[in-house]
C-alpha positions as CSV (number, residue, x, y, z in Angstrom):
1,M,67.9,-206.6,58.1
2,Q,70.0,-206.0,55.0
3,R,72.1,-203.0,53.9
4,L,70.5,-202.1,50.5
5,F,70.9,-199.4,47.8
6,F,69.6,-198.7,44.3
7,S,72.2,-198.4,41.6
8,L,72.6,-198.5,37.8
9,K,73.4,-202.1,36.8
10,F,76.5,-202.4,34.7
11,S,77.2,-205.4,32.6
12,T,80.4,-207.4,33.1
13,A,81.8,-205.9,29.9
14,Q,81.0,-202.3,31.1
15,Q,82.7,-203.0,34.4
16,Q,85.8,-204.2,32.5
17,Q,85.8,-200.9,30.4
18,L,86.2,-199.1,33.8
19,L,89.5,-200.8,34.6
20,P,91.8,-198.5,32.6
21,Y,90.3,-195.5,34.4
22,Q,90.8,-197.3,37.7
23,Q,94.5,-197.9,36.8
24,Q,94.8,-194.2,36.0
25,V,93.6,-193.1,39.4
26,L,95.8,-195.7,41.1
27,K,98.8,-194.1,39.4
28,L,97.7,-190.7,40.8
29,C,97.3,-192.2,44.3
30,P,99.2,-195.5,44.5
31,D,98.4,-196.1,48.2
32,A,94.6,-196.2,47.4
33,K,92.8,-199.5,47.5
34,A,91.1,-200.4,44.2
35,V,87.4,-201.3,44.3
36,D,86.8,-204.9,43.1
37,T,85.6,-205.0,39.5
38,D,82.4,-206.7,40.4
39,N,81.5,-203.9,42.8
40,L,81.9,-201.0,40.3
41,H,78.5,-199.2,40.2
42,L,76.8,-195.8,40.2
43,T,74.5,-195.4,43.2
44,L,71.0,-193.9,42.7
45,F,69.9,-194.0,46.4
46,F,71.4,-195.5,49.5
47,L,68.9,-197.1,51.9
48,S,71.1,-198.6,54.7
49,Q,69.4,-201.2,56.9
50,T,66.2,-202.6,55.3
51,D,63.8,-205.3,56.4
52,S,62.3,-207.8,54.1
53,E,58.9,-206.1,54.0
54,Q,60.5,-202.8,53.1
55,Q,62.6,-204.5,50.5
56,Q,59.4,-206.0,48.9
57,R,57.6,-202.7,48.9
58,L,60.6,-200.9,47.4
59,S,60.9,-203.5,44.6
60,S,57.2,-203.2,43.8
61,A,57.5,-199.4,43.7
62,A,60.6,-199.6,41.5
63,E,58.9,-201.9,39.0
64,Q,56.4,-199.1,38.3
65,I,59.2,-196.8,37.1
66,K,58.8,-196.7,33.3
67,L,61.6,-194.8,31.8
68,S,63.7,-195.2,28.6
69,A,67.2,-196.5,28.4
70,F,69.8,-193.7,28.0
71,S,73.4,-192.9,27.2
72,L,75.8,-192.0,30.0
73,T,79.1,-190.3,29.2
74,L,81.7,-190.7,31.9
75,D,84.5,-188.2,31.3
76,A,85.9,-186.8,34.6
77,L,88.2,-188.3,37.2
78,S,88.1,-186.7,40.6
79,C,88.0,-187.3,44.4
80,F,86.0,-186.7,47.5
81,A,88.7,-185.8,50.1
82,K,86.5,-186.5,53.2
83,P,85.5,-190.1,52.4
84,K,88.8,-190.5,50.6
85,I,87.6,-191.9,47.3
86,L,88.7,-191.5,43.8
87,Y,86.0,-191.7,41.2
88,L,84.8,-191.4,37.6
89,A,81.8,-189.3,36.8
90,P,80.0,-187.4,34.1
91,S,81.0,-183.8,33.7
92,Q,77.4,-183.1,32.5
93,L,74.5,-184.7,34.4
94,P,72.2,-186.3,31.8
95,D,68.6,-185.4,32.3
96,A,67.6,-189.1,32.0
97,L,69.9,-190.1,34.8
98,L,68.6,-187.3,37.0
99,Q,65.0,-188.3,36.2
100,L,65.7,-191.9,37.1
101,Q,67.4,-190.9,40.4
102,Q,64.5,-188.7,41.3
103,R,61.9,-191.4,40.6
104,V,63.9,-193.9,42.7
105,A,64.3,-191.3,45.5
106,Q,60.5,-190.7,45.5
107,C,59.9,-194.5,46.0
108,C,62.4,-194.6,48.8
109,K,61.1,-191.5,50.5
110,A,57.6,-192.8,50.3
111,E,58.8,-195.8,52.3
112,G,60.3,-193.5,55.0
113,F,63.9,-193.4,53.8
114,S,65.7,-190.1,53.8
115,D,68.5,-189.0,51.5
116,I,71.7,-188.8,53.4
117,H,73.3,-186.4,50.9
118,D,72.6,-182.7,50.2
119,S,72.5,-183.2,46.5
120,Y,72.9,-186.0,44.0
121,R,76.5,-186.3,42.7
122,P,76.6,-189.4,40.5
123,H,80.0,-191.2,40.4
124,I,81.6,-194.5,40.2
125,T,84.0,-195.2,43.0
126,L,87.2,-196.6,41.6
127,A,89.4,-196.5,44.7
128,R,89.1,-196.0,48.4
129,H,91.4,-194.9,51.2
130,A,92.9,-192.3,48.9
131,V,94.7,-189.3,50.3
132,C,94.1,-186.9,47.4
133,A,94.5,-183.2,46.8
134,E,91.3,-181.1,46.5
135,D,92.2,-180.2,42.9
136,C,92.6,-183.6,41.4
137,Y,89.8,-183.1,38.9
138,R,90.9,-184.3,35.5
139,P,89.1,-184.6,32.2
140,V,89.6,-188.0,30.6
141,P,88.7,-189.5,27.2
142,P,84.9,-190.2,27.4
143,L,83.5,-193.6,28.2
144,I,80.0,-194.0,26.9
145,F,77.6,-196.5,28.5
146,N,74.2,-197.5,27.2
147,V,72.2,-197.7,30.5
148,T,69.4,-200.3,30.2
149,E,68.9,-201.5,33.8
150,F,69.0,-200.4,37.4
151,A,68.9,-202.7,40.4
152,L,68.2,-203.0,44.1
153,Y,71.5,-204.2,45.6
154,C,72.5,-205.8,48.9
155,S,75.9,-205.0,50.4
156,K,77.3,-208.2,52.1
157,N,80.3,-208.3,54.4
158,S,82.5,-211.4,54.4
159,G,86.0,-212.4,55.5
160,S,87.3,-211.4,52.0
161,G,85.6,-208.0,52.1
162,V,82.4,-206.4,50.8
163,S,80.4,-207.6,47.8
164,Y,77.5,-205.9,46.1
165,Q,74.8,-208.4,44.9
166,P,71.8,-207.4,42.8
167,L,68.6,-208.6,44.4
168,T,66.1,-207.4,41.8
169,T,66.9,-205.9,38.4
170,F,64.6,-203.4,36.6
171,R,64.7,-202.9,32.8
172,L,64.6,-199.4,31.2
173,R,62.7,-199.4,27.9
């Protein structure tokens, strides 16, 4: 069994572009723990524990998703007080992102996975263990990504922490 999730796949250059935003949130909350650069991602659907047969069926279903690449504008820093995370998000949910997330969710639900969240709130977690005020929403200069891929990721625990590794990558046209 592996702990899996679907996510947008960012290039190394895109992950590097997120670092100034991460530094900004760490100034707001210096006791927070920064997410490793390699782990910066935007989740589409969290699966939790998945066996190899489920993984294969999910990968096959995701390969059937034929959508176009799209632009994603990230322009808001905020926090979730309960899970204690600081994040970067789009202030406006792009239709293309929502459509991709819904198609991925359909594949996952067809395999018996349920969505653990009430509604989809796309975000990139920049820092964890953040004690933040409820009103920490801040507009920031927009960061625009061209989204060309999504992936099925595995979350691996090791002595040095958690790492997210793409297992299968899917191209958007």
